[in-house]
N, C-alpha and C positions, 0 to 999 in steps of 0.2 A: 498392517496389524498394527492395532492404538500402543503407540510407544511414549507419549509426551510423558515429563515428569510433571508431579505430583507435590504441589507445595508440601504432604504431610509422608512423603518419602525420604529415609533416611541416608540416601546417599545422592546430594544434590550436586548437579556439574558444575564444572570450574567455570562459569558464568556470575556474571550480575543476574541481580534477577530480572526478564526481561518477560513483559506478555505481549502474546503477538493478537491482533485484533485484527478481526477481519469482517465487512459488512456482505450480507448477504439476501439474494430476493430471487428467488426459482436457480437457484445456482447447484443443484444437485448432479447437475451432469460432468463439471467440473473439481468441484469442492472437494472431490474423495482424489481425484488424483493429487492437488495442487497439495492437501495434507499431507499424505504421504510421500513428499519430495521433501518435507521441512525437516530438519535436523534437529535430533532432539535436544534441545538446549534449552526450551521454552517450563515456563515455570506454571505458566495458566496462559490457555488458547480463550478466547473470546469471539463468540460467533454471534456480529449485532446483525438479527432477521429484520427484516421490513415490512415481513407478513408472506413468506413462500407458502408455496401453493404443493410446492412436491417434495420431492425425499430429502431434501436439505438437511432439515433441523436434524434427521435420522442420521444421515452421514455426519454429522457436528457428533449426536451421540456416542458413535460408534469412535471414535477419537476423543472420548472421555473431555469435549469440549466445555465451556461453561457457555450456554446460551440465552442471550438476553433479544426479547421482543423490542423491537423500537418501531417508531413512527418511519415510515418510509424516506427515505433521501439521504443520500451515501457519508454525506459530511453530518447530519443529525447520528445518523447508524453509529460513525467512528468514534464521535464525541461521545456517545450515552456508552459505548464498548470501556474508554478510560475511566465511567465512573466505578467499573466494578474489577477493573483490574489492578494489582497491587504491587506489579511490577517497578522497579525504580526506573526501566528504559520502557517503551513501547515500537513494538515493527506493526505499521499497519501496511495490510497488505490484500490484493486484491481475491476476490475468490477464485478467479481463473487464472493465478500466478503459479510458478514452480519456481524454486530456489535452484542454483547449483548444486552439486555436494558441497566445494569451499568453500559456502556462504556463511557454515556456521567459524571456520576458521575466521573469516571477514569481519564476522559480528563482535569477536570476543576479540580480537585486537582492536577495533571499534572501543566498544564498549570500556574496556579495561585500560583505553587512554585517559587520564583525567582531563584534556584538553578538549575531550569529544563533549563532554557537556554543554558544552556551548555552539554545537554544531548539528547537522544533521545529514543524516547519509543517506544512500540510495545504492540502486544497485545498476549492474549496466542495463538498459535496455534490450530485448531480444524477443520474434515471435515464432512459433511454434509450426512456420512455416521456411520452408528452405526457396523460395522463389526468388527470382531477379530484383521482383518488385520489393519484396519483405526487405533483402539485404538493405537494396537501398535507402527505404526507410528508418532502417536501425542508422543506419549513419548519417542521416538526414538529424535522428534524434541526439545521435549523441553528438555530434557537429551542437547543435541546439543546447546540451549542458554544458557543453565547453564555456562557448560563447554569452551564454546570456544564464546560466547558474539556475535554471528551470526544469528541472525533474517532474513527471507527474505521478500518481499514485500508483501508475502498473508497473514502476519501477523500484515501490516499496519504501516507504521511508521508516529508518529507525532515530528516535529521538530521545533526550531526557524526557523524565515526569516535568521535572521543574522549570525546562526550556519551552517545553508542550505548555505551560500553565500560563506560565509567562507570556509566550505568545496569546494566551485566550481561548489555544483549542481550535480543532476544526468548527466554524459558524455551518449556519444550516442554511448551507446550498444543495443542491441535488445535482449539482455538477459543478465545475470548479472550485468546489473545497480545494483540491489540492496545489492548486495554482495559488488561491486565495492567501494561506498558510506560509509558501514560500513567497510569495511578495511581502509578508508581515515580518519575516526573516530575513531578508535582504534588510528592512529596512531598521531591523533593532539591532541585528549583528555584524550583517553586510555581505554581501554575496561568496565569502570565500570562506564564508561558514556551512555552504554545500558541499560534503564530499562523497567522491565517487569509489563505491567498493568495487574491488575487482573481480567480481561475481556476475553473475547474469540474472535475471530475475525473467523468465518465460513466460510469455502471456501471449492467451488465446489469438490471434490473426481471424478469428471469424467473423468479427463487425466490415474488416479490412477486406476482407475475400467477397463478403458477399457485398457491400456497397460498391466494393472497389476501390484499389488505392489512394489514387489521383483525387476519387470525390470525396472518399470520408476524410482524408488528410487537409482539403480544402475545406469542409466544415469545421473540422478540431478547429482548423487558426481561425475560420469568420468566428467561430463560439468565440475564441481569446478575444479576438478582436474586439464584440461585444461589450464581453466582462470587462475590457480594459479603459471601456467607454463608458464603464458603469449602468450597463444594460442591467435589468435584474435576473438572475439566474435561473427564476419559473418561466421566466419568457424564454430565455435561453434554450432550457431544456427542452421547449416544443418544437426548436428547430432541430437538436439534437438527436 
């Protein structure tokens, strides 16, 4: 059932104002389940749609989300979503990602800490696949987060509005927009500004199962290398 607290409700939850922003493109198969997993802590939810032709918009309307229509491209869609969000905090989440039940408490603890305004938080990476390959990939991602402070967007990004604006927001990239933002945060504040929240963000394993875990992981790594070398993201997107 739709449950999201709206700005005009008399009883607001004991949280700072948080806007949830989700980019979508034909995400009808996953969006409903993802929205249903969310804790009732968000003051508004923005679906930034890149031209869906399925029931994505209808699903978003069921949850009383604010829907905007944006030019396709995840970086652009995310950034456009911030233009209509009113929260002091932004939580950027993928349409096929679900949050743990204890995510609400983690978000509350982070956003009510004054020092968090100069930090970005993310969740623990998890796939909705219980295979040994999935578990191995999860361990690799968690190692990457510890060693390089490099979370990806499928782990959710929680950031204060002022810090987001100071960083220049998401750039207009069709992909790698998450890595780009994290690297700019490293330069601006430092790697210690990246905080891991003790809750899982469970993402669909469909693309790994379809392409194969090793092939998809190597492709992701190759795309990251190309981006690091300065190759335009519209070229990289053709390989992805």
